[in-house]
N, C-alpha and C positions, 0 to 999 in steps of 0.2 A: 050257457044263457042262463039256464034254466038256474041255477047254482044262486047269480045275481039277483032272480028272480027272487029264490026262494030268503037270501039275505034281503034284502032291500025294503020287505017290512018287519023282518024281524028285528027286540034288543039287540044283541050282541052288533049286530051294524049300529046301530043309534051309540053305543057305549062304545064302539070302539072313536069315533066319528068326534066321539065328546072330549075322549083321552087326548088327541089330535091337535085337538084347536084351541085347549087346555096348555100346551103344551107348546104351541106355538107361539100364543100370547105371552109364557112366562121369560121364553128365549126373545121374543121382544120387547115386553120390558126392564129385563136382565141388562140387553142389550145398549138399547134409546136412552133411557129413561133412571137404570139402579145408582142410586149416590154412592154406594159402600164400595166401591172394589176400591182395591189398593194396590202399590206396585212398589220397589227401590230401588232404587237406582245408583247404578256403586260408582268408586270409582271413575270421576268426573274430571277430565284432567282438568287444572288453572290455568288461565293465560294469560301475561304481564304483559299491560297494555302500557307505554306510556313512557320506556326507561329510554329512550333516544332523548327527550326531551327533561328527563330527570338530570341526567346528565352534563346537560347544560349548565344545571345550577348545580354539579360539585359534588353531587349525591349518585349512588347508585346500591343496589339488592343484593348484596352475598350471599346472601339465605329466606329461601320460602318452609317454611316449617312446615305446612299445607301444600303438600302438592296436588294435591284432587279431594275433593267433596263428592257427600253421600247425599242423594236425596229421597222422602216418603214424599207419596202422592195418592193423595185419595180422589173416585173422580170415577168418571166415566168408560168404564170398562174399555170400548174399542178408543177412547178418545186416548189413555194410558196407558192401553199395551202397547200403542207403536212410540212409545219414547224409547233409549235408550240413551246411550254413553256415545254412541256415534252422530247424535241428530240435537243434544242436548249436551251446550257448553259452557263456561262459567268464563267471566274472562274480570280484569282489576285494572282498573283507571291508574296507576301508582303518581303517575305525575300528578296530577290534581288530589290527590291524599296526601302524600310526602312530601312533609316542609323542611322535616330537620334528621337528621341520624337521631338513631338509636331503632327498638325495636316499634315496631308498629303495628296495630290492627287493622285489616282493612276489608273494607265492604265488598262486595263482587256484585258483577251482574247477570242475572241466568238468561240466555236467550234460548226460545223455545224449539222448535219446529214453526216452518210458514204455514199457514191456514192454523194453524192452532187457535181456538178458544179460549181464552182462562177463562171462563166463566163456566166447562164441563170436568175441570178438575182444579184441585186446589193445593200447594203443602203444607203438608201432615209435619213435615221434622224436618231439619238441615243437619249435613255436622261435614266441617264447622259451622261456625254461624258467619265470621267473617275469618279470612287468611292471615297470619301470624309472619311477617317479614323480619328481618333485621337491616338496618340499614348505614351503610358507612360513606363519608368525605372520600372524593377520588383525590390519589396526589398523582401527580403527573411530573416524570423527571427526564434528561434527559442525559444518559451515556455510549459510553465511546461502545464502539464493536475494534477487536482485535484476532489474530489468527495463531491458535494453537496446534502444533506441528506433532502430531503422536507416531509417527511413523519413523520412516529408516529412507536414504539413500544409501545404492550401491556402494562399493567403494568404488576407489578415484572419485568421487561424488561429493558436494557438498551444494545446505543450503543454511540461510539463515530468517531464521522467524522475523526477522526486521522486515523484512522480503514481501510478508504477504502484501497482494492489492487487495482490497476488496473495493469492490463497487458500492456500497456502505457504509462510512468511516462514522457514522451517530445515527442513534434511533430514539422515539419517545414513548416511553412507556406508561400508560395512564390504568391503575387500579384502585385499592383499596386500599386506604397510606400505609398500615402495617407491614401490609406484602412490598411494595413500593420501595418504601427505607431498606431495607434488608438489598434490595441488590446494587451492587459495587457496580458491574460493567458488564459486557454482554459479549460472546463471543461465537468463534467457529472453530467446531474442531475439524484438518484432517490428519485421518487415518489411512496411511495408505505405508507400502511396502515394495526398497529395493527399487524406488525410486531415479531411473536415470535421463530426465528430461521434467522440466515444467508440466506443469501440473493447471489445467482450467477443469471449472464447473460450478456448479452449484452448489452453499452449502447452508443449512439450517443455523439461525443463530442462537444460541442459549441466552440466558441468562443467569448470573453466578454473583452470588456472594462474597465478600470480604477472601475467606479464608477458604473461595474454588468449591463450594455447595451450588451445584443449579436450582433453582427456581422455579416451581410450577406456574406454568404460565398461563396455564386455563382460564384463571382470573382479570386476565390482563392482555389491555390494548397493547399491541405490538403496531410504531408505523411500519414494520415492515418485519416480517420473520422469517425471509433469507437475503443471504448478498452472493456476486459471479464474486469467484476468487481464480486470482493467480498467483500460482506459487514455485517460483523464481530454483529452479536444481541448475546448478553447474555444476560444469566438468571443472577439476582440480589435477594442476601440475607444478612439478617442481623442474625450475629450470635454470643454469647458472650461468652469472652478472662476467660481466665484460668490458675493458679497458683496452683501449686499441695507442695506441703512440704514434706520435710523429718524430719523427731524426731529426737531428738538434745538437748542434750547439758539438759538432764534435761526437757525438752519443750515438745508436742504436737500440731497439728493445734488446737487444744479447747485452752493453751495456748496464741494464737497467735493472733491478728490482725491489717487484712491488709486493704490500700486503692490503687484504681488502673488509673493512669491519664487516663486510658480507658477500657472501659468495655465490649466494645463491637465493634466490627470490620462487615464495609459492604464489602461484596466480589462478585463478577461474575465471571462467568462461566459457562458450559453446566449445562441441567441441570441433566442429568446424574449423572456430578462431586458433584454438589452441594447437592442433596439428601440425601450422603453421610455422613454431615459436619453436626455437629449437634453443637460446637464449635471447639474453636481452644486451642490450649495447647502454656501457655508464654515455659513453662518450669517448673525445680526444683528448690526452694529452703532449703538450708537445716539451720536447726534450733540451731543447734549446731555453726551454726558463726552469729548470730543476737544476737549482747552480750545484750542490752536493747535497738533499735531500727538501723532499717537498708536500706539502699534507692537501689533498681537494677533494669538496669535499661535491659528491651530483647527487641534483632532485632524482628521484626517481621517477620518469615517464613512460606511463603505461600504453600500449596500441588502445589503438579503438575498439571496445567491447571485450577489453580486460582487465579485469578485474586484481590490482594486490592483496595478497590474502595474508601476508606476512607479518603484519606493523608497524614496518618500517620506512621510510618517507624520506632517508637518503643513507647516502653509501661516502664511507668516508675510504679512500686512496692511499697513503705511504710508499712514495717513490724515492728510490734511492738509489744513484749514482755514483759506480763504483767505477776503478780498473782505467782509467787516462786522466791525464797531466791538462794543471789553469794557467796559461800564464798571461798576464796584462801588457796586452802591447798601444802605446800612446800614438795617433795618428794625426798626420791633420790634414790627409787624398780625401778630401768630402764632394764628393757634385751634389748638383740637384743636377736634376731629373726630373720630364713629365711636366717642366714650367708649361699655363697654360698660355692661352696666347693674347695678349695687351698688359699682362704683368710685368715688371721685375723684380728680378729675384737678389736679393744680399743676402750672402753666408755671415752671423755672427757671431758663432763657434770656429772659431778658432783649432781649437784641437777635440778631442772625444780617446777616454782613454776605456779601450773596452778588454775586455778577457775571451780569450782564445784556450779552445780546448780539444785535445783528441789521445791518441795514443801519445805514448813518450817518442819513438820513433820520430813520428812524423813530426813533432811539436818540434824535436833538437831540426828540423830542418829549418823553421817560420822565420822568417826576419821581419823587421817591421815596415819594409818596403812592400812584402808582400796584400797588408792589411791597408781597405779603402773602405768606403765606407757611403750607400746611397741615399740621398735624404729625396724623395717620393712628392713631388708637389704637385702631386695631379689634383686630390680636394681641395685643395683651393680658390676659393672662386675668385672669378675673374672681374669681380667690383672690388674682394677682398682689397686694405692694406693694411699699414702697420708690423708692429713686429709679432710672432707667433712664432709658437714650438709646431715642428714637423716631427715621426718620426723616421729613424732613421735603421739602414739593414746592414751590418757589417759583413764582407766582402772577403772573402782571403783567394790572391788569385796562383792559381794550378795545383792544390790542395784542397780534392771534394770531401777528405776523410776525416775535415778538422774544420772546429766556425768556432763564430759567435755563442758564448752564451747570456740570457739577459737581454735586457729590452734595455732600447737606445734612443734618445732622440737629439734636433739638432735646436739651434733659433736661429731666425730670417727674418730679414724685415722685408714688408710685401711693397710695394711701390707701382702708383704707373707706370707702364714702360715710354720712354720719348720717340717719340715721332724719326719713321727713320730709322730707330732704333732697336734693336734685335740681340743687348747683351743684356750680362748676369753677372753680378760679380759674386764667385764663386769658385772651384779649382773645373769643375767642370757644371753646365749649362745645359747643352746638347742628352744627358745620357752619351757622350759617347765615349 
């Protein structure tokens, strides 16, 4: 208290008070009214607006020469000191300024922090003063998508690149015309090794030139960038081809020799499907229709789920009969059997020359009386009339190891049966 009383009336106290007031006044003027403060805001990012509308006009910006702007400001320190690149933004309305392709100088808009009075500062310089961009025309192209397999399958399995199943088969690509023109097609690439089953998944779509070079996609717009893919892998197996023989005409399989144009077939399918297949049957050859030698062509019929991988669709079988004797016999013993009710059948053919075949010892015992013919009329319609040809079967009585070769038929006259009459002209009509 005594110290204060001493200072209260001294010159030193008044001097200190004067200095403090001067400093306070200087600070107030410097902060609130002094217009000579400076600041520089560097690297303010440039935002391009209206690119979608520009694209609708068939144009696009491919290069922005100036990606940032630097501003120098003059004004009240308390105002400009609060500004930086985080609250000052630069935008360019591209759609309203761009009307054609080429290099363009675009003006930009500066957005200041909210509640900032433009009277408290000014822009002393800006760099650059405009934004330089390159504008090109947009091209659109539709390209096909294919699958490429660069891996491998395990032994005993195979694949066909043509079997790629793609969820997306074509895409639309848009972008700079010079870049779009380079695109020949699109592809997905599957790189997997030692596959033993079909592969399924999602793969990215690549754009490719005609020489196979991948096209960068960053500046392009694709209707799809990936697709679902199924890549079939099949088990493969080689199986023998077989033909069966129907005994007839005195010949059995032991009397026949044959050659096949192909003896095996390469097939593919699932492992489960192929496990039950040990051979593939071509068909049956009726030996009664082989006189001395015949050639038969069979079309390969694949079981369900099995694919023919051999490249041929037919197999030829050449059959030859040897070691048997053939004898011609003429018989008039022609019998009509299985005559439908309500019709009358009259045999027109009086006799038939047939060829009988068998081993030499048995054939030596054959007589003409041992041979007869049966004509089966069961397929004749009950309302049919007129002359017709029906197939005939040659039979040999008491000799099962010889028989007729070739096919035969007889001519029959068909008419409506007379009332109270159950007769038909011929050697036999009741099959007995």
